[in-house]
N, C-alpha and C positions, 0 to 999 in steps of 0.2 A: 577578378573577384564576381561572385555570382549579385544577382542585385538585391534579392532575399536571402537571409541569414541561412544558412543549413541548421540543423536542428537536430541535437545529442542526447535522446532521451535515459538514462542509466534508470530501469523500474525494477529496482531490487524486493523481493519476499521475503517478510517479516522482519525486516531491522529497523527498531525501534531507535526513535533520535536517542534517546538516552546511551546508547552502545554506540558513541563515534566518538571520537576524539574532541571534535569543533565543537561539540555540545556540552562536554564539560568533564567525559568519563577518563578518569585519570590513566585508564590501564589498557584499554582496549588499543592495537595499534592499527592509525587507519591513516597513514600522511597525506597520502594521497587525494584522497576525501577532503582531509582538511585544507588540502591546498586548492582548494577549488573556492571554500571561506575565504583561505587568503587571496586570491587571484577576482574573487567575485564577490558575490553575496549571498550573507548568511541570515534565511528567514529563520528565528528563534521559536516562532507558533505557528510550527504547519502542522495542519491536521488530517486524517485520512476523512470523509463522508460516511465508513462502515469499518470496522474493526475485523473485516477478513476479506477474504482473496477478489472474489471474481465482482460482488458488489464497488469496493473499490477500484479497480480497475476498468469497470466500465463507468465508471463516474468520472475518473480522468479522461478516460478516451474520449468519451461520449460529448463530457459536460454536464450531465445532468444525474439528476437523483434516482435512485434504486426506485424509488416509487414513480417513475415515468420510464423507467427501462425493462423495468421487471424479474430482474437479477437480484435474488436476496438470499443467497447463501451460496457458499463455496459448489460450482460445478462438478460433480462426482465424474471426470469426463473415462474413467475406469468402465463405466456404463454406457452402452451404445444408443440408447436413445436420448444419453442426454451428449454423448460425445459428439454425436451426428448433426445436431443442430445447431446452426448461427443464433446464438442465445441474443446479439445485436444486428439483428436482421430488423430492417426497417429505422435503423438508427444510423446517423452519418458521425460517421467515427474519423478521428486524428489521420488515420492514414489515408482514410476515402479522399480528406477535406484538403490535406496537402496536396496528394495526388492530382486531384483537378486542378490544384493553382502552380501544378509546372514541376512538383519535386518529385525527386525518385527517391521508394521509400522500401524501406528494410526492417526486416526484428530477427534478432537472436536471441533466443532463449523463450520465456515463459511468456503464455500467450492468457488458458485458461478462462475462457470467453465461449468454448463452443468449435469445433471442426479445427480441433489443432493438429491433425496430421494433414490439415491444409496451408496452402497460401493465406490467411486472412485479407477482405476485400481492403482493397488500397494498396497492397505490397506488392511491389514488383519480384520483392526476394524475402526467402523466412529460411530459417535454422530453427527450425520448434521441435518442442517434447511431446510427443501425442498419449493421451494417455496419463497413464499417474507417474508421476517423475522419476522415483525410487531412487534409489539411495545417492549417496556424492561422489560416491566413485566405483566404477565398477563397467562392466559392460552395459550398455543401453541403447537401442534403437530408434534416433533420433528422425527427425523426415530434414532433405535439404530440397525447398521448392515444390514439397509436396512428395517427393520419392521418399521412402526409408533407407535411411544408411546407419549402419552398427557401427559402432564406436567405442573403444575400453580407454576408461581414463577420469580425471577429475573433470567435474562439470562448468563448472568455472573457468575452468581453461578452453576447456572445450568448445563452451558458448565465446568465450574471449578472443580464441582463434576465428572462429566464424566471423564474429562482428570486424576483424581487424579484417577478412576474406573480401565483407563489402563495401568497405573504407576505400581500400583497394581498386576493387571493381567498380567504384560509382564513376558515374560518368562527371566530367571534370566540367561542361558545361550546363548541369543544372545542382539547384541546391537538393539535399539530400536529407532525407529524414530518417535516422538509424535507432532504434530502439532497444535496448539490448537490458533483457532480460534475466539477472543471477536468481538464483535461487539456494544458493548455499545457507542463509540464514532460518531458511525452516526447516524443521524438523523432518528426522530424525537427528538430534544433535548428539552427534556420533560418527565416525567416517572417517574428519577431516585432516591432513595431511599432518602426520605426526610431527614434522617437525616446526610446523604452526601450533598445533598443538601445545609443542613443549614448549614456546616463549611465554606460557603462561603458566608455569610450573609453581611460580611463587606467587601467583596475583594472592593479593585478599579479598578480591570480590565486593569491596566495600559500596559498589558503586548498583550493587543488586540488594535492594535493604529485603529482610524477610520475616517479616511478622509472623505468626503462629497462621496456622492452616484457615482458609476464608471458609466461612459456614457453608458456601454458595459453589464450593470447585468441584469439579467433573473429573473423578477419577476416570472410568469408563473411556478407551482409548488414547491411554495419556501420551502424548509423545510418541506415537503414531505409532503404538504397541509396546512401547517401553514400559517398565517397571511403573505400579500404582505407588499413588501418596503413601499407602502402609508400607510398600517394599524400599521406596526410596533412603538414601542413606546420604552423608553430609560427603562423603567421598565420590558417590556416584551425581551428586549437583556440582560436586566441583569439576566433574570427567565432562559434563555438559554442558556448564560456562564456558569451559575450555574450549569446547567443540565449538561452539556459538562464536566466540570472541575468535577461532581463528577462523571461523565460516568470514568474520567482517577482514581479517584480514587480507584473505584469499580473494575475495570482491576489492578491498584495495587496490591489490597489485592486478587485477583485470581491469580497474579506472585508469591505472597507473600507463598499462601499454595502451588502452583506448586512446586516451590523452594525447601520448608520445607518439603514435602512428599519425593521431589527428596534425599533430604541430611536424611531422616529418613530413607531411603532405604539401602544406604552406596552407591549409586548410582551417587552422585553431582560432586566428583571429575574426574567419568568415563564420565562426558557429556559436550559436547557442546554446550552451552545454546544463545538461540538469541532472544532478542527479537526487533521486527520493526513493521513497518506499509503497508499498500500496499501504501497508497498514503496520502498526508499533507491535509489541511482543509487552508479554509480561513472562519471569524467569525466577518466579518466586515471588517477587513483589504482590504485594494483597494476599498474599498468601495460596498464589495458585501459579499453574503453570500452561502458559497459550496468550489469547488474546480474548475476545469476545463471545468466542463460544467456548469456550472452557470452565465457562459457570453457568448454574442450572438455578435461575432462571439467566438468560445472555445480560453480558454488561458491557458497560461502554467508559473504561479507564482509561483515563490520560495518558497511561504507558502501552495501550493497544491502540489512540489514537492518533497520540501525538509521533510525526514521523519526519525524518531529514527530509530539508529542500533548502539546496545547493546550487546556485544559478551563477554559471560565468557566463556574462556575456560576450558578444563581440565586442575585440576591444576591452577589454575587461577592465573596470576599475580596480584598484586596491582593495582588499578587504572593506567590505558595508556590513552592517549587522541592521536589519529589520525587525521591528519588534512586532508588526500590526499580525492579527491572525488573518492568517490564510488556509487555503485546501485545495484539494483537488478540483475542485470546480475552478477556480481560479489560476491553478495552473493549465489549463486546456485552453483558458480565455486569453493566457498572456502569451501559449504558444502561436495559437490563433493570429495575436496581434501583430507579434513579430515575423508573422509570413503572412501580413495584410490580406488575412479569410476573414469576413465581419457572418458570425453565423446566424442562421435564422431566425430573425426576432421571434416568432413564431410557434420557437419550440423552447422556451422559459427556459433557458439556461441559467441556474442561478449564479454561476460565478461571474466573476470582473476581473482586468487584467493588473498585475502588479506590476507591468512596465515602469510606470513612474517610479516605483519604489526602487527597482531596477536601477536606475539613472538617479537616482538621488532628488524626485522631483518629488513635494508633499502631493497629497490625495486628502483633502479635510475632509471629504463627503465618506472616507473608507469608515463601514461598519464592522468594526471585530467578533461581532454573533458569529456563533458558528451552528451549523444544524450537521446531525447524524442519523442513520435509521439502519436497524440490523433485525429484518424480517417486523412482527409489532411492536417494535422496541423503536422509539424515539427520543431524541436529546436534541436539547439548546442549553449551546453554553455562551456566558459573555464572561469577560475578563475577571468577572466578578463570582457569578454563579455557575453551575451546572445544574440545571434538570434532566433527571430520567423519565421517562414515561412508559409503563409497559401494558397500558389499558389495558388494567380486568387480569393479567395472566403473570402477575408479580409485584413487590411493593413498589411504588413511586419514590425517588431516592432526590434530593437536593442537597449539593456539597455549595460551602464557601471557599470556595479556590485559593482566598488572598488569608483565609485564617488556617486554612487546611490544606494545603496542594498535593498533598496525599493521598484523598481524599476519602480519610480515616473514619470520617463520622458525618454520618447523616442527619441534617438536620430538618427535614421537611415537616418534622412535627413541634418545632420550637416554636414555643409564643413569640409573634411579629411577623415570623416568616410566612404566613396566609397570602398576605399581599403580593408578594414578591413569586408567590406559586401560583399564584393568578395570571400576572403579568406575564411570565414565563410561559405558560400553558397557553397564553391565548396569544402571543407571537410565533410559537412553535405549531399552531393549527393554522393559523392565518400564512405563516412560508406555505403549507403541504397541500394548502386551499392552491395553492397556484402551482406548486412544483412537483404534481401528479398528475398521472393519468388513470381513470378508475380500474381499468381491465388489468393495472400493473403495480394497484396501491399496495403495499405492506401489510393495513390492517385489514386487509382480505382473510389473512389468515388467524384475524384474533381468534375465532371461537371455535378454535383447533384444540385435541387435547393434548397442544406443546409441552407444559411441562411434567406429565403425566406421565410418561416414556419415551425415551429418545424413539424409538423406532415409530408406535403410535405418531409423532410429528412427524418423524420423515414421510411415513404413508399418506398421510392427509394431507403434507405439502404438495406433495408430487402430484395428485389429485388436481390442484389448481396449478397446475405448472408453473409452480415457485419450489424447485429443488434442492431442498435439503438434504442435511447428513446427519446420522450419528454421532460420528466423529470429530473431533477439533484439527480437522487435516487443512483447511484452508489457505 
């Protein structure tokens, strides 16, 4: 048994907490993911710091905010000037820290932080997706330890196959860190295994509440080139929902295969297993499809921010639920805690370890306030209130999360709320006064013509070294 626990991190793309059985979805089939909750710990209020891929992943892998790292939108790795750059250069990442602590580190699946055609710093092995991630089934040229390899088939199963290979080949005398980056829940919501799609022929989709179209809904580039809102029909939407649920089920089976192999190797009870997602997803809730970049102005709804977070620690307890609000910064801190790593205090990482919660110990000092950002959009969330600040590029919003958990009514102008807004704004500014670097601060983009046209926004941001995009693909 290794002195330090192995770490198995499932980091799925676009899997909202609401689309998981153990979080209350009555129709999606996710028994193996749910099993992690039954054998371990389910965090009921887990969040991402950013509702889009690359900044969310950077936050989990560095423990630092987008305004510290300098990644403020998804990285368009189909463009060489973006693909060829290491966007985490200068940051201490989890694989680097764990490698220095003696871990054998491997990645199977999505990276999306630049140089995805190479083995990222800190990893010993990598099976990755260079450039655009493509469709969910078909021919694709991956890379294995930096060399191109063309394979045909279902990406979820191919990624799982290589995760199993890395487990089989991991040194027995060292702890391992394995990240499995599934992408099936990302758009396009089409092309999944027909047998899995057919499982949802009789679904009612009761867990996808659907109001009228949101006034900020962005149709351009909808679902990676799928039909615009005007062209969508109920039947077409049902097909997309079925493909999304089928993707969850396919990922669930992959999780089961990996956990079963870990058990067969006799290493499961020496392993910290974590299942989470980079951010959530909206599939009609709020009246739009996508996440934070599927509206103009950008948005910070909980459907895009809430992620599944299931933790099976070594020698797991029987299902425990944790109500504390946590996020990717805390997941970074927790992995470091289990690995005996003390992050550099000079780097101002905002997260705290939630290991006490995993082990059933109280943490009286825990603060349930969460913070988020997306470019020059910032958010502060308490158990009662959410304040969204757009810094002059759109209306600010205030939601009463107790009275209005679906965030349907902006109450920022309601009598009596001015003091609430002022206090939240003060706390939001105080947080980012500490957790930012001037040269990486998202508010640097505030003066650009962002909401007057996607292409103007894209071109202007690129000039400031913040790679943005016109389509909601992150």
